[in-house]
DRENPA-3360 file (N, C-alpha, C; in nm, 2 decimals, always signed):
BEGIN
1 = MSRVAILA = +25.39/-1.92/-6.84/+25.40/-1.78/-6.89/+25.48/-1.70/-6.79 ~ +25.57/-1.61/-6.84/+25.66/-1.53/-6.76/+25.61/-1.38/-6.77 ~ +25.66/-1.30/-6.68/+25.63/-1.16/-6.68/+25.75/-1.08/-6.72 ~ +25.74/-1.00/-6.83/+25.85/-0.92/-6.88/+25.82/-0.77/-6.87 ~ +25.91/-0.70/-6.81/+25.90/-0.55/-6.81/+25.98/-0.50/-6.92 ~ +25.92/-0.40/-6.99/+25.99/-0.33/-7.10/+26.01/-0.19/-7.06 ~ +26.14/-0.15/-7.05/+26.17/-0.01/-7.01/+26.20/+0.06/-7.14 ~ +26.12/+0.15/-7.18/+26.13/+0.22/-7.31/+26.10/+0.37/-7.29;
9 = GGSPHAHD = +26.20/+0.45/-7.32/+26.17/+0.60/-7.30/+26.30/+0.67/-7.30 ~ +26.30/+0.78/-7.22/+26.41/+0.87/-7.21/+26.41/+0.98/-7.32 ~ +26.52/+1.04/-7.35/+26.53/+1.15/-7.44/+26.47/+1.11/-7.58 ~ +26.38/+1.19/-7.63/+26.31/+1.15/-7.76/+26.38/+1.22/-7.88 ~ +26.49/+1.28/-7.86/+26.54/+1.37/-7.97/+26.58/+1.29/-8.10 ~ +26.62/+1.17/-8.08/+26.67/+1.09/-8.20/+26.59/+0.97/-8.23 ~ +26.50/+0.93/-8.14/+26.43/+0.81/-8.16/+26.28/+0.82/-8.11 ~ +26.19/+0.74/-8.16/+26.06/+0.73/-8.11/+26.05/+0.61/-8.02;
17 = FASSGAAV = +26.09/+0.63/-7.90/+26.09/+0.51/-7.81/+25.95/+0.46/-7.77 ~ +25.85/+0.54/-7.77/+25.72/+0.49/-7.75/+25.68/+0.39/-7.85 ~ +25.71/+0.42/-7.98/+25.68/+0.33/-8.09/+25.76/+0.20/-8.08 ~ +25.89/+0.22/-8.05/+25.98/+0.11/-8.04/+25.94/+0.02/-7.92 ~ +25.91/+0.08/-7.81/+25.87/+0.00/-7.69/+25.74/-0.08/-7.72 ~ +25.65/-0.02/-7.79/+25.53/-0.09/-7.82/+25.56/-0.21/-7.92 ~ +25.65/-0.19/-8.01/+25.69/-0.30/-8.10/+25.76/-0.41/-8.03 ~ +25.84/-0.38/-7.93/+25.91/-0.49/-7.85/+25.80/-0.56/-7.77;
25 = ADVVSQLG = +25.70/-0.48/-7.71/+25.60/-0.55/-7.64/+25.52/-0.64/-7.72 ~ +25.49/-0.60/-7.85/+25.42/-0.69/-7.94/+25.50/-0.82/-7.97 ~ +25.63/-0.80/-8.00/+25.71/-0.92/-8.03/+25.72/-1.01/-7.91 ~ +25.73/-0.96/-7.79/+25.74/-1.05/-7.67/+25.60/-1.11/-7.64 ~ +25.50/-1.04/-7.65/+25.36/-1.09/-7.61/+25.32/-1.20/-7.71 ~ +25.38/-1.20/-7.83/+25.35/-1.31/-7.92/+25.39/-1.45/-7.87 ~ +25.49/-1.44/-7.78/+25.53/-1.57/-7.71/+25.44/-1.61/-7.60 ~ +25.34/-1.53/-7.57/+25.25/-1.57/-7.46/+25.29/-1.51/-7.32;
33 = HEVEVVED = +25.39/-1.43/-7.32/+25.43/-1.37/-7.19/+25.35/-1.25/-7.15 ~ +25.34/-1.22/-7.03/+25.27/-1.10/-6.98/+25.37/-0.99/-6.99 ~ +25.33/-0.87/-7.04/+25.42/-0.76/-7.07/+25.37/-0.64/-7.01 ~ +25.46/-0.56/-6.96/+25.42/-0.42/-6.91/+25.53/-0.33/-6.96 ~ +25.49/-0.22/-7.02/+25.59/-0.11/-7.07/+25.59/+0.00/-6.97 ~ +25.71/+0.05/-6.93/+25.72/+0.16/-6.84/+25.83/+0.25/-6.90 ~ +25.82/+0.38/-6.87/+25.91/+0.48/-6.93/+26.02/+0.52/-6.83 ~ +26.00/+0.50/-6.70/+26.09/+0.56/-6.60/+26.18/+0.44/-6.54;
41 = PDVAASML = +26.32/+0.46/-6.55/+26.40/+0.35/-6.50/+26.38/+0.33/-6.35 ~ +26.35/+0.43/-6.27/+26.33/+0.40/-6.13/+26.20/+0.32/-6.10 ~ +26.10/+0.35/-6.19/+25.98/+0.27/-6.18/+26.00/+0.12/-6.22 ~ +26.08/+0.11/-6.33/+26.11/-0.03/-6.37/+26.19/-0.10/-6.26 ~ +26.29/-0.04/-6.20/+26.36/-0.10/-6.10/+26.28/-0.14/-5.98 ~ +26.18/-0.06/-5.95/+26.09/-0.10/-5.84/+26.00/-0.22/-5.87 ~ +25.99/-0.26/-5.99/+25.91/-0.37/-6.03/+25.98/-0.50/-6.04 ~ +26.11/-0.50/-6.02/+26.19/-0.62/-6.06/+26.17/-0.74/-5.97;
49 = DDVDALAV = +26.12/-0.72/-5.85/+26.08/-0.83/-5.76/+25.97/-0.92/-5.82 ~ +25.90/-0.86/-5.92/+25.78/-0.92/-5.97/+25.78/-0.96/-6.11 ~ +25.90/-0.95/-6.17/+25.92/-0.99/-6.31/+26.03/-1.09/-6.33 ~ +26.03/-1.15/-6.45/+26.13/-1.26/-6.48/+26.24/-1.20/-6.57 ~ +26.21/-1.10/-6.65/+26.30/-1.05/-6.74/+26.27/-0.90/-6.77 ~ +26.38/-0.83/-6.80/+26.37/-0.69/-6.83/+26.43/-0.66/-6.97 ~ +26.35/-0.59/-7.06/+26.41/-0.54/-7.19/+26.42/-0.39/-7.18 ~ +26.53/-0.34/-7.23/+26.57/-0.20/-7.22/+26.59/-0.14/-7.35;
57 = IGLWWRML = +26.51/-0.04/-7.39/+26.54/+0.03/-7.51/+26.50/+0.18/-7.49 ~ +26.61/+0.26/-7.48/+26.58/+0.40/-7.45/+26.71/+0.48/-7.43 ~ +26.70/+0.60/-7.39/+26.82/+0.69/-7.37/+26.80/+0.76/-7.24 ~ +26.87/+0.72/-7.14/+26.87/+0.79/-7.01/+27.02/+0.81/-6.97 ~ +27.06/+0.94/-6.99/+27.20/+0.97/-6.97/+27.22/+1.12/-6.94 ~ +27.34/+1.16/-6.90/+27.36/+1.29/-6.85/+27.35/+1.40/-6.96 ~ +27.35/+1.36/-7.09/+27.34/+1.46/-7.20/+27.44/+1.57/-7.19 ~ +27.57/+1.53/-7.17/+27.67/+1.63/-7.17/+27.71/+1.68/-7.31;
65 = GNTYDPWR = +27.75/+1.81/-7.32/+27.78/+1.87/-7.44/+27.68/+1.96/-7.50 ~ +27.72/+2.06/-7.58/+27.63/+2.16/-7.63/+27.52/+2.11/-7.72 ~ +27.55/+1.99/-7.78/+27.45/+1.93/-7.87/+27.32/+1.91/-7.80 ~ +27.32/+1.88/-7.68/+27.20/+1.83/-7.60/+27.14/+1.94/-7.52 ~ +27.18/+2.07/-7.54/+27.13/+2.18/-7.46/+26.98/+2.18/-7.46 ~ +26.91/+2.16/-7.58/+26.76/+2.18/-7.58/+26.69/+2.07/-7.50 ~ +26.75/+1.96/-7.47/+26.68/+1.85/-7.40/+26.73/+1.82/-7.26 ~ +26.85/+1.88/-7.22/+26.91/+1.84/-7.10/+26.82/+1.87/-6.98;
73 = EQHAYTPP = +26.76/+1.98/-6.97/+26.69/+2.02/-6.85/+26.57/+1.92/-6.82 ~ +26.51/+1.88/-6.93/+26.40/+1.79/-6.91/+26.44/+1.64/-6.91 ~ +26.54/+1.60/-6.98/+26.57/+1.46/-7.00/+26.70/+1.40/-6.94 ~ +26.79/+1.49/-6.89/+26.91/+1.44/-6.83/+26.88/+1.35/-6.71 ~ +26.96/+1.24/-6.70/+26.92/+1.14/-6.60/+27.05/+1.08/-6.55 ~ +27.06/+1.06/-6.42/+27.16/+0.98/-6.35/+27.09/+0.88/-6.26 ~ +27.11/+0.75/-6.27/+27.04/+0.65/-6.19/+27.08/+0.66/-6.04 ~ +26.98/+0.68/-5.95/+27.01/+0.68/-5.81/+27.06/+0.55/-5.76;
81 = AATRDRLT = +27.12/+0.55/-5.64/+27.18/+0.43/-5.58/+27.08/+0.31/-5.58 ~ +26.96/+0.34/-5.54/+26.86/+0.24/-5.52/+26.83/+0.17/-5.66 ~ +26.82/+0.25/-5.76/+26.80/+0.19/-5.90/+26.92/+0.10/-5.94 ~ +27.04/+0.15/-5.92/+27.15/+0.08/-5.95/+27.16/-0.06/-5.88 ~ +27.13/-0.05/-5.75/+27.14/-0.17/-5.67/+27.03/-0.27/-5.71 ~ +26.91/-0.23/-5.74/+26.80/-0.32/-5.78/+26.83/-0.38/-5.92 ~ +26.88/-0.30/-6.01/+26.92/-0.36/-6.15/+27.03/-0.46/-6.14 ~ +27.13/-0.43/-6.06/+27.25/-0.52/-6.04/+27.20/-0.65/-5.98;
89 = SFVSNGGG = +27.13/-0.64/-5.87/+27.08/-0.75/-5.79/+26.99/-0.84/-5.88 ~ +26.90/-0.78/-5.96/+26.81/-0.85/-6.04/+26.88/-0.94/-6.13 ~ +26.98/-0.89/-6.21/+27.04/-0.97/-6.31/+27.14/-1.07/-6.24 ~ +27.21/-1.02/-6.15/+27.31/-1.11/-6.08/+27.25/-1.23/-6.01 ~ +27.12/-1.21/-5.97/+27.05/-1.32/-5.90/+26.97/-1.41/-6.00 ~ +26.98/-1.38/-6.13/+26.92/-1.47/-6.22/+26.81/-1.41/-6.31 ~ +26.78/-1.29/-6.30/+26.69/-1.22/-6.39/+26.75/-1.20/-6.53 ~ +26.66/-1.21/-6.63/+26.71/-1.20/-6.76/+26.71/-1.05/-6.81;
97 = LLALHTAP = +26.81/-1.02/-6.89/+26.82/-0.88/-6.94/+26.83/-0.88/-7.10 ~ +26.75/-0.81/-7.17/+26.76/-0.79/-7.31/+26.79/-0.64/-7.33 ~ +26.91/-0.61/-7.37/+26.95/-0.47/-7.39/+26.95/-0.44/-7.54 ~ +26.87/-0.34/-7.58/+26.85/-0.32/-7.72/+26.91/-0.18/-7.76 ~ +26.97/-0.18/-7.88/+27.01/-0.06/-7.95/+27.09/+0.04/-7.87 ~ +27.01/+0.13/-7.81/+27.07/+0.24/-7.73/+27.11/+0.21/-7.59 ~ +27.08/+0.09/-7.54/+27.10/+0.06/-7.40/+27.24/+0.08/-7.35 ~ +27.35/+0.05/-7.43/+27.48/+0.08/-7.38/+27.52/+0.22/-7.37;
105 = ISFDDWQE = +27.44/+0.31/-7.43/+27.46/+0.46/-7.41/+27.41/+0.51/-7.28 ~ +27.31/+0.44/-7.23/+27.24/+0.48/-7.11/+27.32/+0.47/-6.98 ~ +27.28/+0.54/-6.88/+27.35/+0.53/-6.75/+27.50/+0.55/-6.76 ~ +27.54/+0.66/-6.83/+27.68/+0.68/-6.87/+27.77/+0.71/-6.76 ~ +27.72/+0.74/-6.64/+27.81/+0.76/-6.52/+27.80/+0.64/-6.43 ~ +27.76/+0.53/-6.48/+27.75/+0.41/-6.40/+27.83/+0.30/-6.47 ~ +27.95/+0.28/-6.44/+28.04/+0.19/-6.51/+27.99/+0.04/-6.51 ~ +27.93/+0.00/-6.39/+27.88/-0.14/-6.38/+27.77/-0.17/-6.48;
113 = WGDIVGGA = +27.70/-0.07/-6.53/+27.59/-0.10/-6.63/+27.66/-0.16/-6.75 ~ +27.77/-0.11/-6.79/+27.84/-0.17/-6.90/+27.89/-0.31/-6.88 ~ +27.92/-0.34/-6.75/+27.95/-0.48/-6.72/+27.83/-0.57/-6.73 ~ +27.72/-0.52/-6.69/+27.59/-0.59/-6.69/+27.55/-0.62/-6.84 ~ +27.55/-0.51/-6.92/+27.51/-0.53/-7.06/+27.62/-0.61/-7.14 ~ +27.74/-0.59/-7.10/+27.85/-0.65/-7.17/+27.93/-0.56/-7.26 ~ +27.89/-0.43/-7.26/+27.96/-0.33/-7.34/+27.90/-0.20/-7.31 ~ +27.98/-0.09/-7.35/+27.93/+0.04/-7.32/+27.98/+0.14/-7.43;
121 = WVWGVSSH = +27.90/+0.24/-7.45/+27.94/+0.35/-7.54/+28.05/+0.43/-7.47 ~ +28.15/+0.47/-7.55/+28.25/+0.56/-7.50/+28.25/+0.69/-7.57 ~ +28.21/+0.80/-7.50/+28.20/+0.93/-7.56/+28.34/+0.97/-7.61 ~ +28.34/+1.02/-7.74/+28.46/+1.06/-7.80/+28.53/+0.95/-7.87 ~ +28.49/+0.83/-7.86/+28.55/+0.71/-7.92/+28.45/+0.64/-8.01 ~ +28.34/+0.60/-7.95/+28.23/+0.52/-8.02/+28.16/+0.62/-8.12 ~ +28.10/+0.55/-8.22/+28.03/+0.63/-8.32/+27.94/+0.54/-8.40 ~ +27.85/+0.61/-8.47/+27.76/+0.53/-8.57/+27.73/+0.62/-8.68;
129 = PPVGDVRV = +27.71/+0.56/-8.80/+27.67/+0.64/-8.92/+27.52/+0.67/-8.92 ~ +27.47/+0.74/-9.01/+27.32/+0.76/-9.02/+27.25/+0.62/-9.05 ~ +27.13/+0.62/-9.02/+27.05/+0.50/-9.05/+27.06/+0.47/-9.20 ~ +27.08/+0.34/-9.23/+27.10/+0.30/-9.36/+27.10/+0.15/-9.37 ~ +27.13/+0.10/-9.49/+27.13/-0.05/-9.51/+27.25/-0.11/-9.44 ~ +27.23/-0.21/-9.36/+27.33/-0.28/-9.29/+27.33/-0.43/-9.32 ~ +27.45/-0.48/-9.35/+27.46/-0.62/-9.38/+27.51/-0.69/-9.25 ~ +27.43/-0.78/-9.20/+27.46/-0.85/-9.07/+27.52/-0.99/-9.10;
137 = RLVGQHPV = +27.63/-1.02/-9.03/+27.69/-1.15/-9.06/+27.70/-1.23/-8.92 ~ +27.64/-1.35/-8.92/+27.65/-1.43/-8.80/+27.80/-1.49/-8.78 ~ +27.85/-1.49/-8.66/+27.98/-1.54/-8.64/+27.98/-1.64/-8.52 ~ +27.87/-1.67/-8.47/+27.86/-1.77/-8.36/+27.74/-1.85/-8.37 ~ +27.74/-1.97/-8.30/+27.62/-2.05/-8.29/+27.57/-2.04/-8.15 ~ +27.44/-2.02/-8.14/+27.38/-1.99/-8.00/+27.23/-2.00/-8.02 ~ +27.16/-2.04/-7.92/+27.01/-2.04/-7.93/+26.95/-1.91/-7.97 ~ +27.02/-1.80/-7.94/+26.96/-1.66/-7.98/+26.96/-1.64/-8.13;
145 = VDGLPAEF = +27.05/-1.70/-8.20/+27.06/-1.68/-8.35/+27.03/-1.81/-8.42 ~ +26.98/-1.91/-8.36/+26.94/-2.04/-8.42/+26.84/-2.01/-8.53 ~ +26.87/-2.07/-8.65/+26.78/-2.06/-8.76/+26.79/-1.94/-8.84 ~ +26.87/-1.84/-8.81/+26.88/-1.72/-8.88/+26.98/-1.74/-9.00 ~ +26.96/-1.67/-9.11/+27.05/-1.69/-9.22/+27.19/-1.64/-9.18 ~ +27.29/-1.69/-9.25/+27.43/-1.65/-9.22/+27.45/-1.51/-9.24 ~ +27.38/-1.45/-9.33/+27.39/-1.30/-9.36/+27.25/-1.25/-9.39 ~ +27.22/-1.13/-9.34/+27.09/-1.07/-9.38/+27.11/-0.92/-9.37;
153 = EIVDEVYG = +27.02/-0.85/-9.43/+27.02/-0.70/-9.44/+26.91/-0.64/-9.36 ~ +26.94/-0.53/-9.29/+26.84/-0.46/-9.21/+26.87/-0.31/-9.23 ~ +26.77/-0.23/-9.21/+26.79/-0.08/-9.21/+26.80/-0.03/-9.07 ~ +26.92/+0.01/-9.03/+26.94/+0.05/-8.89/+27.07/+0.13/-8.88 ~ +27.12/+0.14/-8.76/+27.25/+0.20/-8.73/+27.35/+0.09/-8.68 ~ +27.47/+0.11/-8.70/+27.58/+0.02/-8.64/+27.66/+0.10/-8.54 ~ +27.65/+0.06/-8.42/+27.73/+0.13/-8.32/+27.87/+0.06/-8.32 ~ +27.98/+0.14/-8.32/+28.11/+0.08/-8.33/+28.21/+0.14/-8.23;
161 = DMAIRDGV = +28.32/+0.07/-8.21/+28.42/+0.11/-8.11/+28.37/+0.13/-7.97 ~ +28.28/+0.05/-7.93/+28.23/+0.05/-7.79/+28.33/-0.03/-7.71 ~ +28.32/-0.02/-7.58/+28.40/-0.09/-7.49/+28.34/-0.22/-7.45 ~ +28.37/-0.33/-7.53/+28.31/-0.46/-7.51/+28.39/-0.53/-7.40 ~ +28.31/-0.59/-7.31/+28.37/-0.65/-7.19/+28.42/-0.79/-7.23 ~ +28.53/-0.83/-7.16/+28.58/-0.97/-7.18/+28.48/-1.07/-7.14 ~ +28.48/-1.18/-7.22/+28.39/-1.29/-7.18/+28.25/-1.29/-7.26 ~ +28.22/-1.18/-7.33/+28.09/-1.19/-7.40/+28.11/-1.28/-7.52;
169 = EVLAVAKR = +28.01/-1.34/-7.57/+28.01/-1.43/-7.68/+27.94/-1.35/-7.80 ~ +28.03/-1.30/-7.89/+27.98/-1.23/-8.00/+27.91/-1.32/-8.10 ~ +27.79/-1.29/-8.14/+27.71/-1.37/-8.22/+27.69/-1.32/-8.36 ~ +27.70/-1.19/-8.38/+27.68/-1.12/-8.51/+27.77/-1.00/-8.52 ~ +27.81/-0.96/-8.64/+27.89/-0.84/-8.66/+27.84/-0.77/-8.78 ~ +27.88/-0.64/-8.79/+27.84/-0.56/-8.91/+27.94/-0.45/-8.92 ~ +27.94/-0.38/-9.03/+28.04/-0.27/-9.05/+27.96/-0.14/-9.06 ~ +28.03/-0.03/-9.01/+27.97/+0.10/-9.02/+27.98/+0.16/-9.16;
177 = HASDPDQP = +28.09/+0.12/-9.23/+28.12/+0.16/-9.37/+28.21/+0.06/-9.43 ~ +28.23/+0.07/-9.56/+28.30/-0.04/-9.63/+28.44/-0.08/-9.58 ~ +28.51/+0.02/-9.53/+28.65/-0.01/-9.48/+28.66/-0.03/-9.33 ~ +28.54/-0.03/-9.27/+28.53/-0.05/-9.12/+28.56/-0.19/-9.08 ~ +28.64/-0.21/-8.97/+28.65/-0.35/-8.92/+28.51/-0.40/-8.87 ~ +28.50/-0.53/-8.86/+28.37/-0.58/-8.81/+28.34/-0.53/-8.67 ~ +28.22/-0.49/-8.64/+28.18/-0.44/-8.51/+28.08/-0.54/-8.45 ~ +28.10/-0.58/-8.33/+28.00/-0.67/-8.26/+27.86/-0.60/-8.25;
185 = VVWAHRFG = +27.76/-0.66/-8.30/+27.62/-0.60/-8.30/+27.52/-0.69/-8.22 ~ +27.56/-0.81/-8.20/+27.47/-0.90/-8.12/+27.57/-0.99/-8.03 ~ +27.54/-0.99/-7.90/+27.62/-1.08/-7.82/+27.54/-1.13/-7.70 ~ +27.59/-1.24/-7.64/+27.53/-1.30/-7.52/+27.63/-1.32/-7.41 ~ +27.59/-1.31/-7.29/+27.68/-1.35/-7.18/+27.60/-1.37/-7.05 ~ +27.67/-1.40/-6.95/+27.61/-1.41/-6.82/+27.67/-1.31/-6.72 ~ +27.58/-1.25/-6.64/+27.63/-1.16/-6.54/+27.58/-1.22/-6.41 ~ +27.67/-1.27/-6.33/+27.62/-1.35/-6.22/+27.55/-1.47/-6.26;
193 = KGNVVFDG = +27.42/-1.49/-6.21/+27.34/-1.60/-6.25/+27.24/-1.56/-6.37 ~ +27.25/-1.44/-6.41/+27.15/-1.39/-6.51/+27.20/-1.40/-6.66 ~ +27.12/-1.43/-6.75/+27.15/-1.44/-6.89/+27.12/-1.30/-6.95 ~ +27.21/-1.25/-7.03/+27.20/-1.12/-7.09/+27.23/-1.13/-7.24 ~ +27.14/-1.06/-7.32/+27.16/-1.05/-7.46/+27.16/-0.90/-7.50 ~ +27.26/-0.86/-7.59/+27.25/-0.73/-7.65/+27.22/-0.75/-7.80 ~ +27.12/-0.68/-7.84/+27.08/-0.67/-7.98/+27.10/-0.52/-8.02 ~ +27.20/-0.49/-8.11/+27.23/-0.36/-8.14/+27.13/-0.29/-8.24;
201 = FGHDASSI = +27.03/-0.37/-8.28/+26.93/-0.31/-8.37/+26.80/-0.28/-8.30 ~ +26.72/-0.20/-8.36/+26.59/-0.16/-8.30/+26.58/+0.00/-8.30 ~ +26.64/+0.06/-8.40/+26.64/+0.21/-8.41/+26.49/+0.25/-8.42 ~ +26.41/+0.17/-8.48/+26.27/+0.21/-8.49/+26.18/+0.08/-8.49 ~ +26.05/+0.10/-8.50/+25.96/-0.02/-8.50/+25.98/-0.11/-8.62 ~ +26.01/-0.05/-8.73/+26.03/-0.14/-8.85/+26.15/-0.23/-8.84 ~ +26.26/-0.18/-8.77/+26.37/-0.27/-8.74/+26.33/-0.38/-8.65 ~ +26.26/-0.35/-8.54/+26.21/-0.45/-8.45/+26.13/-0.55/-8.51;
209 = HHPHNRRL = +26.04/-0.51/-8.61/+25.95/-0.60/-8.68/+26.02/-0.67/-8.80 ~ +26.14/-0.63/-8.83/+26.21/-0.70/-8.94/+26.21/-0.85/-8.91 ~ +26.17/-0.94/-9.00/+26.15/-1.08/-8.97/+26.27/-1.15/-8.90 ~ +26.39/-1.12/-8.94/+26.50/-1.18/-8.88/+26.53/-1.12/-8.74 ~ +26.52/-0.99/-8.73/+26.54/-0.93/-8.60/+26.43/-0.98/-8.50 ~ +26.30/-0.99/-8.55/+26.20/-1.03/-8.46/+26.22/-1.18/-8.41 ~ +26.27/-1.26/-8.50/+26.30/-1.40/-8.46/+26.42/-1.39/-8.35 ~ +26.52/-1.31/-8.38/+26.63/-1.30/-8.29/+26.58/-1.25/-8.15;
217 = LQQAITWI = +26.49/-1.15/-8.15/+26.44/-1.10/-8.02/+26.36/-1.20/-7.95 ~ +26.28/-1.28/-8.02/+26.20/-1.38/-7.95/+26.29/-1.49/-7.89 ~ +26.39/-1.53/-7.97/+26.48/-1.63/-7.92/+26.56/-1.58/-7.80 ~ +26.60/-1.45/-7.81/+26.67/-1.39/-7.70/+26.59/-1.39/-7.57 ~ +26.46/-1.35/-7.58/+26.37/-1.35/-7.46/+26.36/-1.49/-7.41 ~ +26.35/-1.59/-7.49/+26.34/-1.73/-7.45/+26.46/-1.77/-7.37 ~ +26.58/-1.73/-7.43/+26.71/-1.77/-7.37/+26.73/-1.70/-7.23 ~ +26.70/-1.57/-7.23/+26.73/-1.50/-7.10/+26.64/-1.55/-6.99;
225 = LEGS = +26.52/-1.59/-7.03/+26.43/-1.65/-6.93/+26.47/-1.78/-6.87 ~ +26.56/-1.85/-6.94/+26.61/-1.98/-6.89/+26.70/-1.96/-6.77 ~ +26.75/-1.84/-6.75/+26.84/-1.81/-6.64/+26.76/-1.77/-6.51 ~ +26.63/-1.74/-6.53/+26.55/-1.69/-6.42/+26.49/-1.80/-6.34;
% end
């Protein structure tokens, strides 16, 4: 049995991260792992010496722009040097990372976070449509997607035009709209000695509990733990 920390929280204006974090905890605990959910990135970073993997689902960023005026004072966040160092060291030394849905948006003034995750949201370039029906298509073979259908549908958002890092192995794609090019929505890679998976789905608990996404998440946890 391994110990998995789940970092779930941040600005609640567009997501119920408490519900999503609890859903991820349920999915991971079904594998027999010990799970702890925390809301604060600095607290999660302080725990990393005692865990084998970290799952991240939340929004912790500077909240620049007038749109975020109502939430900025309470929820704007920049990771301090100690948190950055601990997260980088954890993954590079073999800790597993599962980055879910909004994770590439987080820590937007820390470029290396995009290197760790394998991709990052680019303000003014990246975008997503409203929550709706999404057709997912597998494009790679990997333990993370083993046994999943070649195509399946899920209700969620598709993040597109992100800055995807070289060397990631794209495992699934989807479109934001009918004329959109394929957007990478699931990928795997290694950062140093650590195994990393990005699953672009998980807007809410129902997406996390979707049978195919739940299987993907459990296989992702199993794979990232192999690097620890």
